[in-house]
C-alpha positions, 0 to 999 in steps of 0.5 A, spaced: 027 668 490 033 667 495 040 670 494 046 670 499 049 675 503 056 676 507 058 681 513 064 681 517 063 681 525 067 688 526 065 692 520 057 691 519 056 697 515 061 696 510 062 689 509 055 687 506 055 685 499 051 679 495 054 672 495 051 668 489 052 664 492 052 664 494 052 666 498 052 670 500 051 672 500 054 676 500 053 674 501 052 676 500 050 671 501 051 669 500 048 670 504 050 668 507 057 670 506 064 668 504 076 671 506 081 668 509 084 671 515 082 679 515 078 677 508 071 676 507 068 670 505 061 667 503 056 662 500 052 661 494 046 658 499 039 659 500 034 657 506 028 653 502 023 651 507 021 646 502 027 642 503 027 635 505 032 631 508 033 625 513 033 627 520 039 626 524 036 627 531 028 627 532 026 634 536 025 634 543 017 634 544 014 641 543 021 644 540 024 643 533 030 642 530 034 645 524 038 641 520 043 642 513 050 641 510 056 646 509 061 645 503 067 648 500 069 647 493 064 642 492 066 638 498 063 638 506 067 641 510 068 640 518 068 644 524 064 650 521 060 655 526 053 655 524 048 660 528 040 661 528 039 668 529 032 670 533 034 677 531 038 680 525 041 686 523 045 686 516 047 693 517 048 694 524 049 689 530 048 682 526 046 676 530 042 678 536 036 676 541 036 668 542 042 665 538 043 658 537 050 655 535 052 648 532 058 646 528 058 641 522 061 634 523 066 630 518 060 630 513 059 637 513 052 637 517 050 640 522 043 640 527 041 645 531 036 642 536 031 644 541 029 650 538 023 654 541 018 654 535 017 661 532 020 665 526 028 666 526 030 672 522 037 669 520 041 663 519 049 665 519 055 660 517 062 662 519 067 662 514 072 657 517 076 661 523 075 668 520 071 674 522 066 673 516 060 670 516 054 669 510 047 669 511 041 668 506 037 674 503 030 674 500 027 678 493 031 680 487 034 686 491 036 682 497 034 687 502 031 682 507 035 676 511 031 670 509 026 667 515 026 661 518 020 658 521 021 653 526 015 648 527 014 644 534 016 636 533 019 638 526 026 639 523 027 645 518 031 643 513 036 648 510 038 648 503 046 646 502 051 652 504 056 653 499 062 657 502 067 661 498 073 665 501 075 672 499 083 671 498 083 672 491 089 677 489 089 682 484 095 684 481 094 690 476 091 695 477 093 697 483 089 700 488 089 708 487 092 707 480 091 712 475 090 709 468 089 711 461 082 709 458 085 704 453 090 699 453 089 697 460 090 689 462 087 687 468 091 681 472 090 677 478 094 671 481 091 664 479 087 661 485 087 653 487 082 649 483 079 655 479 077 653 472 075 660 470 074 667 473 069 673 472 071 680 473 067 686 473 069 694 473 064 697 477 063 705 475 062 709 481 058 714 478 051 712 476 051 716 469 057 712 467 055 704 464 061 699 465 062 695 459 065 689 463 060 686 468 061 678 470 066 677 464 068 670 464 075 669 463 079 662 462 086 665 464 089 670 469 089 676 465 084 680 460 086 686 456 080 690 455 078 691 448 073 696 450 075 703 452 073 705 459 070 712 460 073 717 465 072 716 472 073 712 478 072 704 478 072 698 482 075 692 480 073 685 483 075 678 481 071 672 482 074 664 481 070 658 480 071 651 480 069 646 474 062 645 478 061 653 477 061 653 485 064 660 487 071 659 490 074 665 492 073 673 490 078 679 491 077 685 495 071 689 493 074 696 495 080 696 489 079 702 485 083 705 480 081 712 476 081 713 468 084 719 468 084 720 460 
């Protein structure tokens, strides 16, 4: 199974997370991974060696091509930077070794040409003009980045990448707030083209089980009807469009404390 993860070029160790997407994938991610400006962004795409498509260009003799398409909000996006990485470290340096780059055209398609036949450790897609990237991972835990085995005289087709941003804003509770166990209302700003949202409250302590993980909400607020145990929680919200494509997510470092 492949998932997507996200990373940011300036903060490798703290920015990795799932992007179902698509990711991300976080996607991460992911996943590759997908925020606007200083925010994170990601995708829910994945690399599938069995993908098929129509070649936009024939590989040069003895080399291969890598081809795919990038979307946001169910629409193809132009001028997205895509990198094929010979080496990859999701927790440290990111894309390394031989790096081959391409950009998407007006139809959201990209082709990385004249690729030396070998196995590449990752394919990353920049989230618009931010410092965030997404990459695909494999396995249920998403520990390893997806591999891309390029063969001479053939084109490797990558499954469509569905970017998402990281600029969704939460309103309540504020970061660092102390709240009561009952009567808490979670709120966030409406996101353009969002058909629904999902929110989660992740307990920091492993001994605490949160009653709210991927809770679907049609509006932009939710009054908790199940009390949270005393402790510290992370609060995150994700917006989806009518096609169930991830549009954006809030920061993953909004924490609040249930004090009583």
